[in-house]
C-alpha positions in Angstrom: 91.6 -37.6 69.4 94.0 -40.2 68.3 93.0 -43.3 66.5 94.0 -45.5 69.5 91.6 -43.7 71.8 88.9 -43.7 69.1 89.2 -47.5 68.8 88.7 -47.8 72.6 85.4 -46.1 72.3 83.9 -47.8 69.2 82.3 -51.2 69.5 83.4 -54.0 67.1 80.2 -53.6 65.0 80.5 -50.3 63.0 76.7 -50.3 62.5 75.8 -50.4 66.1 74.1 -47.5 67.8 77.1 -47.0 70.0 79.5 -46.8 67.1 77.3 -44.4 65.1 76.8 -42.2 68.1 80.5 -42.2 69.1 81.7 -41.3 65.6 79.1 -38.5 65.3 79.9 -37.1 68.7 83.7 -37.2 68.2 83.3 -35.3 64.9 81.1 -32.7 66.6 83.6 -32.3 69.5 86.5 -31.9 67.0 84.5 -29.1 65.3 83.8 -27.4 68.6 87.4 -27.7 69.7 88.6 -26.1 66.4 86.6 -23.0 67.2 88.8 -20.2 68.5 88.5 -19.5 72.2 90.4 -17.2 74.5 92.4 -18.7 77.3 91.0 -16.9 80.3 87.5 -18.2 79.9 84.6 -16.3 81.4 81.6 -17.9 82.9 79.6 -17.0 79.8 82.1 -18.5 77.4 82.1 -21.7 79.5 78.3 -21.8 79.5 78.2 -21.3 75.7 80.7 -24.1 75.2 78.8 -26.4 77.5 75.6 -25.8 75.5 77.4 -26.6 72.3 78.6 -29.9 73.7 75.2 -30.7 75.0 73.5 -30.0 71.7 76.2 -32.0 69.9 75.6 -35.0 72.2 71.8 -34.8 71.6 72.1 -34.3 67.8 74.6 -37.2 67.5 72.3 -39.5 69.5 69.3 -38.6 67.4 71.2 -38.8 64.2 72.6 -42.2 65.1 69.0 -43.5 65.4 67.8 -41.7 62.3 64.2 -41.3 61.4 63.1 -44.7 62.7 62.0 -43.4 66.1 59.5 -40.6 66.9 61.7 -39.2 69.7 64.7 -38.8 67.4 62.6 -37.1 64.7 61.2 -34.7 67.3 64.7 -34.0 68.7 66.3 -33.3 65.3 63.3 -31.1 64.4 63.8 -29.1 67.6 67.5 -28.7 67.0 67.0 -27.5 63.4 64.3 -25.0 64.5 66.4 -23.7 67.3 69.3 -23.0 65.0 66.9 -21.2 62.5 65.2 -19.1 65.2 68.4 -18.0 66.9 69.3 -17.6 70.6 66.4 -15.4 71.7 63.7 -17.8 70.7 65.5 -20.8 72.2 65.1 -19.4 75.6 61.4 -19.0 75.1 60.0 -22.4 76.1 56.4 -21.5 75.5 56.8 -21.3 71.7 58.0 -24.9 71.4 55.2 -26.2 73.6 52.7 -24.4 71.3 54.3 -25.9 68.3 54.0 -29.4 69.8 50.4 -28.7 70.6 49.7 -27.7 67.0 51.5 -30.9 65.8 49.4 -33.0 68.2 46.2 -31.5 66.9 47.3 -32.1 63.3 48.2 -35.7 64.1 44.8 -36.2 65.9 42.9 -34.8 62.9 44.8 -37.0 60.5 43.9 -40.0 62.6 40.2 -38.9 62.6 40.2 -37.9 66.3 38.4 -34.7 67.0 39.5 -34.6 70.6 43.0 -35.4 71.7 41.8 -36.3 75.2 40.6 -39.7 73.9 43.9 -41.3 75.0 43.8 -44.3 77.4 45.7 -43.5 80.6 47.9 -46.1 82.2 49.3 -45.6 85.6 48.1 -43.2 88.2 47.7 -39.5 88.7 49.2 -38.1 85.6 52.4 -40.3 85.4 51.9 -40.7 81.7 51.7 -37.0 81.2 54.9 -36.6 83.1 56.5 -39.2 80.8 55.1 -37.3 77.8 57.0 -34.2 78.9 60.3 -36.1 79.3 60.4 -37.9 76.0 61.0 -35.7 72.9 57.8 -35.8 70.8 55.9 -37.6 73.6 53.1 -35.0 73.6 51.8 -36.4 70.3 52.1 -40.1 71.0 49.5 -42.6 72.1 50.3 -44.4 75.4 51.5 -47.7 73.9 53.8 -45.9 71.4 55.0 -43.6 74.2 56.1 -46.6 76.3 58.0 -48.1 73.4 59.7 -44.9 72.5 60.6 -44.3 76.2 62.3 -47.6 76.4 64.3 -46.9 73.3 65.1 -43.3 74.4 66.3 -44.6 77.8 68.6 -47.1 76.1 70.1 -44.4 73.9 70.6 -42.1 77.0 72.4 -44.9 78.8 74.6 -45.4 75.7 75.2 -41.6 75.6 76.3 -41.6 79.3 78.6 -44.6 78.8 80.3 -43.1 75.7 80.8 -39.7 77.3 82.1 -41.3 80.5 84.6 -43.2 78.5 85.7 -40.0 76.7 86.3 -38.3 80.0 88.2 -41.4 81.3 90.5 -41.3 78.2 91.2 -37.6 78.4 91.7 -37.7 82.2 94.5 -40.3 81.6 95.9 -38.5 78.5 95.2 -34.8 79.0 95.1 -32.6 75.9 98.1 -30.4 75.4 97.4 -27.0 73.9 
């Protein structure tokens, strides 16, 4: 990516969430693009590349926030553990939910709660539980914290969409020449 297109993506404040996310994502995309790939791409190769880009986007987003938010810590922890366990374990979703359940029990014990069902529910018919499944690390949060983390996570997802849309716009105007 040229410096001109990079400057179109970055905001004037280099410490902003958007700038940190953009620079991290662009570095990750350059690393992915440097990997050797064969020209006639199979469906499997395209799928692998798509997963690399998705993981790079999530890692860049969580890294740009840092350890200040529970959702970013949970997402970075998940990415690190997926890399350590390898591909076969990544496809097994049951193991990650067990790990989160163990983390929830440990968190509850540290707070002095013997039963994690002591949470106050807001909203109707399990809407908070649905939200807990959507936000990384939401299974271990109290409702108030969950709502705060959800608001911040949604802001970051919106930023991610804007930046990635802008990247697509730039490259659709100036296609990459191989």
